[in-house]
C-alpha positions as CSV (number, residue, x, y, z in Angstrom):
1,X,5.3,4.0,12.2
2,X,6.7,4.8,15.5
3,X,10.3,6.1,16.0
4,X,12.3,9.3,15.9
5,X,13.5,8.8,12.3
6,X,13.6,6.1,9.6
7,X,16.7,4.5,11.1
8,X,15.1,4.0,14.5
9,X,11.6,2.7,13.7
10,X,10.4,0.6,16.6
11,X,6.8,0.0,15.6
12,X,4.8,-0.3,12.4
13,X,1.0,-0.4,12.5
14,X,-1.9,-0.9,10.2
15,X,-5.4,0.3,11.2
16,X,-8.4,-1.3,9.6
17,X,-11.6,0.7,10.4
18,X,-15.2,0.7,9.6
19,X,-17.3,3.4,11.2
20,X,-16.5,3.4,14.9
21,X,-14.8,0.0,14.9
22,X,-11.1,-0.1,14.5
23,X,-8.6,-3.0,14.5
24,X,-5.0,-2.1,15.1
25,X,-2.3,-4.5,13.9
26,X,1.3,-4.1,15.1
27,X,3.8,-5.6,12.6
28,X,7.5,-6.4,12.7
29,X,8.6,-4.0,10.0
30,X,7.5,-1.1,7.8
31,X,7.8,-3.5,4.8
32,X,5.5,-6.0,6.4
33,X,3.0,-3.2,7.3
34,X,3.0,-2.1,3.7
35,X,2.4,-5.6,2.5
36,X,-0.5,-6.2,5.0
37,X,-2.0,-2.8,4.0
38,X,-1.8,-3.6,0.3
39,X,-3.4,-7.0,0.8
40,X,-6.1,-5.6,3.0
41,X,-7.2,-3.3,0.1
42,X,-7.5,-6.2,-2.2
43,X,-9.0,-8.8,0.1
44,X,-11.6,-6.4,1.4
45,X,-12.3,-5.1,-2.1
46,X,-11.5,-1.5,-1.2
47,X,-10.5,1.3,-3.5
48,X,-7.2,3.0,-3.0
49,X,-7.4,6.5,-1.5
50,X,-7.6,9.3,-4.1
51,X,-4.6,11.1,-2.5
52,X,-2.3,8.1,-2.9
53,X,-3.9,6.2,-5.8
54,X,-0.9,6.5,-8.1
55,X,1.5,5.2,-5.5
56,X,-0.6,2.2,-4.6
57,X,-1.2,1.5,-8.3
58,X,2.6,1.7,-8.9
59,X,3.2,-0.8,-6.0
60,X,0.5,-3.1,-7.4
61,X,2.0,-3.2,-10.9
62,X,5.7,-3.0,-10.1
63,X,5.9,-5.2,-6.9
64,X,2.9,-7.5,-7.1
65,X,2.8,-7.6,-10.9
66,X,-0.9,-7.7,-11.6
67,X,-3.7,-5.7,-13.2
68,X,-7.4,-5.5,-12.3
69,X,-10.4,-4.5,-14.4
70,X,-10.8,-1.4,-12.1
71,X,-7.4,0.1,-12.6
72,X,-7.4,3.7,-13.7
73,X,-5.0,4.7,-16.5
74,X,-2.2,6.8,-15.0
75,X,0.4,8.2,-17.3
76,X,3.0,8.7,-14.5
77,X,2.6,5.0,-13.5
78,X,3.0,3.7,-17.0
79,X,6.0,6.0,-17.6
80,X,7.8,4.8,-14.4
81,X,6.9,1.1,-14.6
82,X,9.4,0.0,-17.2
83,X,12.3,1.4,-15.2
84,X,11.2,-0.4,-12.0
85,X,10.7,-3.8,-13.5
86,X,13.7,-6.2,-13.9
């Protein structure tokens, strides 16, 4: 994201890279960038990064409402999930 703070974001980007090749996508909002990033993980059959696995798994289950055969069991995710679902 580009901007001085969260209230003045003027650019949201997703970078898809493989080796030396990179594709940069500028999107209209941070929410759209998050959506494109999430969908890229799944359409390209990529694993979530280890550092942010729990956050992506929570987004997958709470926002997109689906499970996969490859999901790891995370106690924190399963504890938070009921309070995030309507």
